[in-house]
Backbone as numpy.savetxt, mean C-alpha at the origin, in Angstrom:
# Nx Ny Nz CAx CAy CAz Cx Cy Cz
-21.30 25.40 11.10 -20.06 24.62 11.07 -20.34 23.23 10.51
-19.49 22.78 9.59 -19.65 21.46 8.97 -19.29 20.37 9.98
-20.13 19.32 10.05 -19.80 18.21 10.93 -19.67 16.92 10.13
-19.22 15.87 10.79 -18.95 14.59 10.14 -20.21 14.02 9.50
-21.35 14.12 10.18 -22.60 13.55 9.66 -23.01 14.19 8.34
-22.81 15.50 8.22 -23.19 16.20 6.99 -22.36 15.71 5.81
-21.08 15.43 6.07 -20.21 14.92 5.00 -20.54 13.46 4.69
-20.75 12.68 5.73 -20.98 11.24 5.56 -22.20 10.96 4.68
-23.25 11.76 4.80 -24.48 11.48 4.05 -24.29 11.63 2.54
-23.22 12.29 2.11 -22.96 12.44 0.68 -21.90 11.44 0.18
-21.34 10.65 1.08 -20.38 9.62 0.68 -21.14 8.37 0.22
-20.50 7.48 -0.56 -21.20 6.32 -1.12 -21.82 5.39 -0.08
-21.21 5.32 1.12 -21.79 4.49 2.18 -21.48 3.02 2.07
-20.48 2.66 1.26 -20.16 1.25 1.05 -19.28 0.67 2.18
-18.61 1.56 2.93 -17.68 1.10 3.99 -16.73 0.04 3.46
-16.20 0.28 2.25 -15.41 -0.74 1.55 -13.94 -0.75 1.95
-13.43 0.35 2.50 -12.03 0.42 2.89 -11.10 0.83 1.77
-11.64 1.07 0.56 -10.78 1.40 -0.58 -10.02 2.71 -0.38
-10.55 3.61 0.44 -9.91 4.90 0.70 -8.81 4.79 1.75
-8.73 3.62 2.40 -7.76 3.44 3.48 -8.39 3.48 4.86
-9.72 3.75 4.92 -10.44 3.78 6.20 -11.54 2.72 6.17
-11.81 2.14 7.33 -12.77 1.03 7.39 -14.21 1.48 7.11
-14.54 2.73 7.50 -15.92 3.20 7.35 -15.93 4.59 6.73
-17.06 4.89 6.09 -17.20 6.20 5.43 -17.17 7.36 6.43
-17.69 7.14 7.65 -17.67 8.23 8.62 -16.24 8.56 9.07
-15.38 7.55 9.08 -13.97 7.79 9.43 -13.28 8.57 8.31
-13.65 8.24 7.07 -13.12 8.99 5.94 -13.61 10.44 5.98
-14.89 10.62 6.37 -15.45 11.97 6.50 -14.67 12.78 7.53
-14.34 12.15 8.64 -13.56 12.84 9.68 -12.18 13.23 9.16
-11.57 12.32 8.38 -10.26 12.62 7.79 -10.36 13.77 6.79
-11.49 13.85 6.06 -11.70 14.97 5.14 -11.75 16.29 5.89
-12.46 16.28 7.01 -12.57 17.49 7.83 -11.20 17.93 8.34
-10.37 16.94 8.68 -9.04 17.24 9.21 -8.01 17.49 8.11
-8.48 17.39 6.85 -7.62 17.61 5.67 -6.47 16.61 5.60
-6.73 15.38 6.11 -5.72 14.33 6.03 -5.81 13.57 4.70
-6.93 13.71 4.00 -7.15 13.01 2.73 -7.81 13.96 1.73
-7.92 13.51 0.49 -8.60 14.26 -0.56 -9.88 13.52 -0.94
-10.85 14.23 -1.50 -12.08 13.59 -1.98 -11.75 12.48 -2.97
-10.72 12.69 -3.77 -10.36 11.72 -4.81 -9.82 10.41 -4.25
-9.55 10.38 -2.93 -9.10 9.13 -2.31 -10.24 8.12 -2.23
-11.47 8.57 -2.40 -12.61 7.66 -2.52 -12.85 7.43 -4.02
-12.50 6.26 -4.56 -12.61 6.04 -6.01 -14.04 6.11 -6.52
-15.02 5.83 -5.66 -16.41 5.81 -6.10 -16.95 7.23 -6.36
-16.40 8.22 -5.67 -16.86 9.59 -5.88 -16.51 10.11 -7.28
-15.58 9.44 -7.95 -15.18 9.86 -9.29 -16.03 9.21 -10.37
-16.96 8.36 -9.98 -17.85 7.72 -10.94 -19.07 8.60 -11.22
-19.62 8.43 -12.42 -20.74 9.26 -12.85 -21.91 9.21 -11.87
-22.13 8.03 -11.28 -23.24 7.84 -10.34 -23.19 8.81 -9.17
-21.98 9.17 -8.74 -21.82 10.02 -7.55 -21.32 11.42 -7.91
-21.48 11.82 -9.16 -20.97 13.12 -9.60 -21.57 14.27 -8.80
-22.90 14.23 -8.58 -23.56 15.30 -7.83 -23.08 15.33 -6.38
-22.88 14.15 -5.78 -22.37 14.08 -4.41 -20.97 14.68 -4.34
-20.16 14.36 -5.33 -18.79 14.88 -5.38 -18.79 16.41 -5.43
-19.64 16.97 -6.30 -19.70 18.42 -6.42 -20.23 19.06 -5.14
-21.21 18.41 -4.51 -21.76 18.92 -3.26 -20.71 18.92 -2.15
-19.92 17.86 -2.08 -18.87 17.77 -1.06 -17.79 18.82 -1.31
-17.48 19.08 -2.57 -16.52 20.15 -2.87 -17.04 21.49 -2.35
-18.33 21.69 -2.51 -18.94 22.94 -2.03 -18.92 23.03 -0.51
-19.28 21.92 0.15 -19.30 21.90 1.61 -17.92 22.14 2.19
-16.93 21.49 1.58 -15.56 21.57 2.09 -14.80 22.76 1.52
-15.52 23.54 0.67 -14.93 24.74 0.07 -13.68 24.42 -0.73
-13.80 23.34 -1.54 -12.70 22.94 -2.42 -12.93 23.59 -3.78
-11.96 24.34 -4.25 -12.11 25.06 -5.51 -11.22 24.44 -6.59
-11.61 24.65 -7.82 -10.80 24.23 -8.94 -10.97 22.78 -9.32
-10.08 22.32 -10.18 -10.15 20.95 -10.70 -9.40 20.01 -9.78
-9.54 18.73 -10.11 -8.81 17.72 -9.34 -7.31 18.00 -9.43
-6.66 17.90 -8.31 -5.23 18.17 -8.25 -4.45 17.23 -9.15
-3.48 17.77 -9.85 -2.65 16.96 -10.74 -1.88 15.93 -9.93
-1.78 14.73 -10.50 -1.12 13.64 -9.79 0.34 14.00 -9.47
0.74 13.66 -8.27 2.11 13.91 -7.83 3.05 12.92 -8.50
4.28 13.35 -8.74 5.28 12.45 -9.31 6.00 11.71 -8.19
6.29 10.44 -8.42 6.98 9.62 -7.43 8.31 9.17 -8.04
9.38 9.69 -7.48 10.72 9.44 -8.02 11.53 8.59 -7.05
12.13 7.52 -7.55 12.98 6.67 -6.72 14.22 7.41 -6.27
14.57 7.26 -5.01 15.71 8.00 -4.45 17.03 7.44 -4.96
17.16 6.11 -4.99 18.45 5.51 -5.30 18.74 5.47 -6.79
17.68 5.38 -7.63 17.92 5.23 -9.05 17.39 6.40 -9.90
16.53 7.23 -9.31 16.02 8.39 -10.03 14.94 8.09 -11.05
14.45 6.85 -11.11 13.37 6.51 -12.03 12.04 7.06 -11.52
11.14 7.33 -12.45 9.80 7.78 -12.07 8.87 6.58 -11.96
8.16 6.47 -10.84 7.21 5.38 -10.63 5.80 5.83 -10.99
4.93 4.86 -11.25 3.53 5.16 -11.54 2.76 5.55 -10.28
3.17 4.98 -9.16 2.48 5.27 -7.90 3.31 4.81 -6.71
2.90 5.28 -5.54 3.46 4.84 -4.26 2.53 3.78 -3.69
3.10 2.70 -3.16 2.28 1.64 -2.58 2.37 1.72 -1.05
1.22 2.02 -0.42 1.16 2.20 1.02 0.59 0.94 1.69
0.80 0.81 3.01 0.25 -0.35 3.73 -1.27 -0.38 3.71
-1.84 -1.55 3.91 -3.28 -1.67 4.12 -3.62 -0.99 5.44
-4.87 -0.56 5.64 -5.24 0.14 6.87 -4.82 -0.61 8.13
-4.22 0.12 9.06 -3.81 -0.41 10.37 -2.69 -1.45 10.28
-1.94 -1.46 9.17 -0.80 -2.36 9.05 0.48 -1.54 8.94
1.61 -2.14 9.30 2.86 -1.39 9.43 3.63 -1.26 8.12
3.38 -2.14 7.16 4.05 -2.07 5.87 3.16 -2.74 4.83
3.52 -2.56 3.56 2.83 -3.34 2.54 3.03 -4.82 2.84
2.11 -5.63 2.38 2.29 -7.08 2.51 3.20 -7.56 1.38
4.15 -8.42 1.73 5.01 -9.04 0.73 4.81 -10.55 0.80
4.81 -11.19 -0.35 4.76 -12.65 -0.42 6.14 -13.14 -0.80
6.69 -14.03 0.03 8.06 -14.51 -0.18 8.08 -15.99 -0.54
9.01 -16.33 -1.43 9.39 -17.72 -1.66 10.72 -17.90 -0.95
10.72 -18.68 0.12 11.91 -18.87 0.95 12.55 -20.20 0.58
13.80 -20.14 0.17 14.48 -21.35 -0.31 14.94 -22.24 0.84
15.34 -21.63 1.96 15.76 -22.40 3.14 14.53 -23.07 3.74
14.53 -24.39 3.83 13.35 -25.14 4.25 13.25 -25.35 5.76
13.93 -24.52 6.55 13.81 -24.67 7.99 12.37 -24.41 8.42
12.00 -24.97 9.56 10.61 -24.89 10.01 10.24 -23.44 10.34
9.19 -22.97 9.70 8.69 -21.62 9.94 7.20 -21.68 10.22
6.73 -20.72 11.00 5.30 -20.66 11.31 4.85 -19.21 11.43
3.54 -19.01 11.33 2.97 -17.68 11.48 3.34 -17.12 12.86
3.80 -15.88 12.87 4.23 -15.24 14.12 5.73 -15.18 14.27
6.46 -16.01 13.49 7.92 -15.99 13.55 8.47 -14.70 12.95
9.62 -14.28 13.48 10.38 -13.19 12.87 11.53 -13.80 12.09
11.77 -13.26 10.90 12.84 -13.80 10.06 13.77 -12.70 9.60
15.00 -13.10 9.31 15.98 -12.23 8.67 16.23 -12.80 7.29
16.14 -11.95 6.26 16.35 -12.43 4.90 16.88 -11.30 4.05
17.42 -11.67 2.90 17.82 -10.66 1.92 17.05 -10.93 0.64
16.21 -9.97 0.20 15.49 -10.16 -1.05 16.46 -10.32 -2.22
16.19 -11.26 -3.11 17.03 -11.46 -4.28 17.15 -10.16 -5.08
18.38 -9.70 -5.28 18.61 -8.47 -6.02 18.73 -7.23 -5.16
18.49 -7.36 -3.86 18.58 -6.22 -2.95 19.79 -6.40 -2.03
20.61 -5.37 -1.83 21.80 -5.52 -0.99 21.54 -5.43 0.51
20.33 -5.07 0.91 20.06 -4.80 2.33 19.31 -5.96 2.98
19.83 -6.50 4.09 19.07 -7.52 4.84 17.79 -6.92 5.42
16.72 -7.68 5.39 15.43 -7.26 5.93 15.07 -8.11 7.13
14.24 -7.53 8.00 13.66 -8.28 9.10 12.14 -8.19 8.96
11.46 -9.30 9.17 10.03 -9.33 8.90 9.32 -10.27 9.86
8.01 -10.06 9.96 7.15 -10.96 10.75 6.24 -11.71 9.78
6.18 -13.03 9.94 5.30 -13.85 9.11 3.88 -13.70 9.62
2.96 -13.28 8.73 1.57 -13.08 9.14 0.63 -14.12 8.54
1.13 -14.87 7.53 0.28 -15.91 6.94 1.16 -16.83 6.10
0.63 -18.02 5.80 1.34 -18.99 4.95 0.34 -19.57 3.98
0.77 -19.68 2.70 -0.17 -20.14 1.68 0.57 -21.00 0.66
0.33 -22.31 0.70 0.91 -23.26 -0.26 2.42 -23.08 -0.41
3.10 -22.94 0.70 4.55 -22.84 0.65 5.09 -21.42 0.50
4.21 -20.44 0.29 4.61 -19.04 0.25 4.32 -18.41 1.61
5.13 -17.41 1.99 4.96 -16.75 3.28 4.61 -15.28 3.06
3.52 -14.83 3.68 3.12 -13.42 3.61 3.68 -12.73 4.85
4.36 -11.62 4.63 5.08 -10.97 5.74 4.83 -9.47 5.79
5.12 -8.90 6.96 5.26 -7.45 7.13 6.74 -7.18 7.38
7.30 -6.24 6.65 8.67 -5.81 6.92 8.66 -4.96 8.18
9.54 -5.29 9.12 9.56 -4.56 10.39 10.86 -3.79 10.58
11.75 -3.85 9.58 12.92 -2.99 9.67 14.21 -3.66 9.23
15.24 -2.85 9.05 16.57 -3.38 8.76 17.29 -3.80 10.03
16.67 -3.52 11.17 17.28 -3.84 12.46 16.53 -4.98 13.12
17.21 -5.72 14.00 16.53 -6.80 14.72 15.96 -6.30 16.04
15.91 -4.98 16.19 15.29 -4.41 17.38 13.99 -3.71 17.00
12.91 -4.10 17.67 11.61 -3.52 17.41 11.08 -2.98 18.73
10.62 -1.73 18.73 10.13 -1.06 19.94 11.12 -1.18 21.09
12.40 -1.17 20.73 13.44 -1.15 21.77 13.76 -2.50 22.39
13.06 -3.55 21.97 13.31 -4.86 22.57 13.95 -5.80 21.56
14.91 -6.58 22.02 15.56 -7.55 21.15 14.62 -8.72 20.93
14.51 -9.16 19.67 13.63 -10.27 19.36 14.43 -11.44 18.79
13.87 -12.61 18.90 14.47 -13.79 18.31 14.02 -13.88 16.85
14.95 -14.17 15.97 14.59 -14.30 14.57 15.32 -15.49 13.95
14.77 -15.97 12.84 15.37 -17.07 12.11 15.98 -16.55 10.81
17.23 -16.85 10.59 17.92 -16.40 9.38 17.61 -17.39 8.26
16.92 -16.92 7.22 16.52 -17.82 6.12 17.30 -17.53 4.84
18.28 -16.64 4.91 19.12 -16.37 3.74 18.39 -15.56 2.68
18.63 -15.91 1.42 18.01 -15.18 0.31 16.58 -15.65 0.10
15.67 -14.70 -0.11 14.27 -15.01 -0.40 13.84 -14.24 -1.66
12.94 -14.83 -2.40 12.43 -14.19 -3.62 11.09 -13.52 -3.30
11.00 -12.22 -3.54 9.73 -11.50 -3.35 8.89 -11.73 -4.60
7.76 -12.40 -4.45 6.94 -12.73 -5.63 5.72 -11.82 -5.75
5.34 -11.11 -4.67 4.14 -10.27 -4.76 4.16 -9.19 -3.69
3.46 -8.09 -3.99 3.19 -7.01 -3.04 1.70 -6.78 -2.99
1.20 -6.34 -1.83 -0.20 -5.95 -1.70 -0.27 -4.69 -0.84
-1.03 -3.70 -1.28 -1.13 -2.47 -0.52 -2.14 -1.52 -1.14
-2.10 -0.27 -0.67 -3.01 0.78 -1.11 -2.26 1.75 -2.02
-2.83 2.05 -3.17 -2.19 2.94 -4.14 -2.35 4.40 -3.72
-1.23 5.13 -3.74 -1.28 6.59 -3.66 -0.91 7.09 -5.04
-1.88 7.64 -5.74 -1.68 8.03 -7.12 -2.78 7.43 -7.98
-2.53 7.30 -9.25 -3.53 6.76 -10.17 -3.61 5.24 -10.03
-4.82 4.73 -9.84 -5.00 3.28 -9.67 -4.81 2.59 -11.03
-3.96 1.56 -11.09 -3.70 0.89 -12.36 -4.78 -0.12 -12.73
-4.76 -0.56 -13.97 -5.70 -1.56 -14.44 -5.12 -2.96 -14.25
-6.00 -3.94 -14.09 -5.57 -5.34 -13.99 -4.86 -5.73 -15.29
-3.74 -6.43 -15.14 -2.97 -6.89 -16.30 -1.89 -5.94 -16.74
-1.87 -4.75 -16.17 -0.88 -3.75 -16.58 0.43 -3.96 -15.84
1.55 -3.82 -16.57 2.87 -3.81 -15.94 3.12 -2.41 -15.40
3.49 -2.34 -14.12 3.62 -1.04 -13.46 4.97 -0.89 -12.79
5.32 0.36 -12.55 6.48 0.72 -11.74 5.97 1.38 -10.47
6.44 0.94 -9.34 5.93 1.47 -8.07 7.03 1.50 -7.02
6.78 2.32 -5.98 7.72 2.40 -4.85 6.97 1.95 -3.60
7.37 0.84 -2.98 6.77 0.48 -1.69 7.15 1.53 -0.65
6.17 2.07 0.05 6.44 3.16 0.99 7.45 2.77 2.05
7.46 1.48 2.45 8.38 1.06 3.52 9.78 0.72 3.01
9.99 0.77 1.69 11.30 0.39 1.13 12.38 1.31 1.67
13.41 0.71 2.24 14.46 1.48 2.88 15.28 2.31 1.90
15.41 1.81 0.65 16.17 2.54 -0.36 15.26 3.40 -1.24
13.93 3.31 -1.03 12.97 4.00 -1.89 13.30 3.75 -3.35
13.45 2.44 -3.66 13.79 2.02 -5.01 12.54 1.67 -5.80
12.53 1.99 -7.07 11.41 1.66 -7.93 11.41 0.16 -8.24
10.26 -0.49 -8.01 10.05 -1.89 -8.32 9.13 -1.98 -9.54
9.10 -3.13 -10.18 8.14 -3.35 -11.26 7.41 -4.66 -11.04
6.23 -4.79 -11.67 5.44 -6.01 -11.53 4.17 -5.91 -12.34
3.37 -6.96 -12.31 2.13 -7.02 -13.06 0.95 -7.01 -12.09
0.00 -6.12 -12.31 -1.19 -6.00 -11.46 -2.14 -7.16 -11.78
-2.45 -7.97 -10.77 -3.35 -9.12 -10.99 -4.69 -8.96 -10.29
-4.79 -7.98 -9.39 -6.07 -7.78 -8.69 -6.18 -6.33 -8.24
-7.37 -5.74 -8.44 -7.63 -4.37 -8.00 -8.99 -4.34 -7.33
-9.03 -3.76 -6.13 -10.29 -3.56 -5.40 -10.26 -2.16 -4.82
-10.93 -1.22 -5.49 -10.80 0.17 -5.07 -9.38 0.63 -5.30
-8.72 1.06 -4.22 -7.32 1.45 -4.31 -6.37 0.35 -3.80
-6.95 -0.79 -3.44 -6.16 -1.92 -2.98 -5.72 -2.76 -4.18
-4.40 -3.00 -4.30 -3.89 -3.74 -5.45 -2.99 -4.88 -5.00
-2.95 -5.91 -5.85 -2.07 -7.07 -5.64 -1.21 -7.18 -6.89
0.10 -7.17 -6.69 1.06 -7.12 -7.80 1.98 -8.32 -7.72
2.11 -9.06 -8.82 2.99 -10.23 -8.89 4.10 -9.99 -9.92
5.00 -10.97 -10.01 6.11 -10.87 -10.96 7.05 -9.74 -10.62
7.39 -9.62 -9.34 8.16 -8.48 -8.84 9.59 -8.52 -9.36
10.08 -7.36 -9.78 11.45 -7.25 -10.27 12.02 -5.91 -9.79
13.30 -5.89 -9.47 13.97 -4.66 -9.09 14.60 -3.97 -10.31
14.53 -4.64 -11.45 15.01 -4.03 -12.69 13.84 -3.31 -13.35
14.10 -2.10 -13.81 13.06 -1.30 -14.46 13.52 -0.97 -15.86
12.69 -1.29 -16.85 13.06 -1.08 -18.26 12.27 0.09 -18.84
């Protein structure tokens, strides 16, 4: 019977988190449970680890070629996206960076109500960081109730979403490329567009966010 240790010894061992797991042994466990694919580790697709990749396919009894990339279609507009953007490991949503026009006092830990420019739906979010006047947030829902409890929030009106950060499900884009993507937590499952400015494994940072797709 195959165990986690047997799989782990053929993984790159970088514990980089690019696959969505903090350590290679956790990724190995997910492979055994069929929660992920070998291709979710970007390093296994490099020439350096080709033999390891083939060995793991044999151990896990994976046959055939790499599975064809799934298509990601926006629900509200029907456009095809390049990829789905998932949250970073152990986070509830993709990270969004907001430019908030209302200058009321805000701090890390506050809950806010806002409407993204160009989106008809009010959002509720928790501020997790602040950087030179920009606020990094987690979207926590269209409702002001979280885990059944009413929370206090500050209404900041319209906010401009300037960046997204998360884990790519699909083909990882190149830095500098304009992409179309669907944030997994998006309530309308609408295709967004932006420019990729940073890539680390499957973790990407996208700026110049727009809800218009050309």
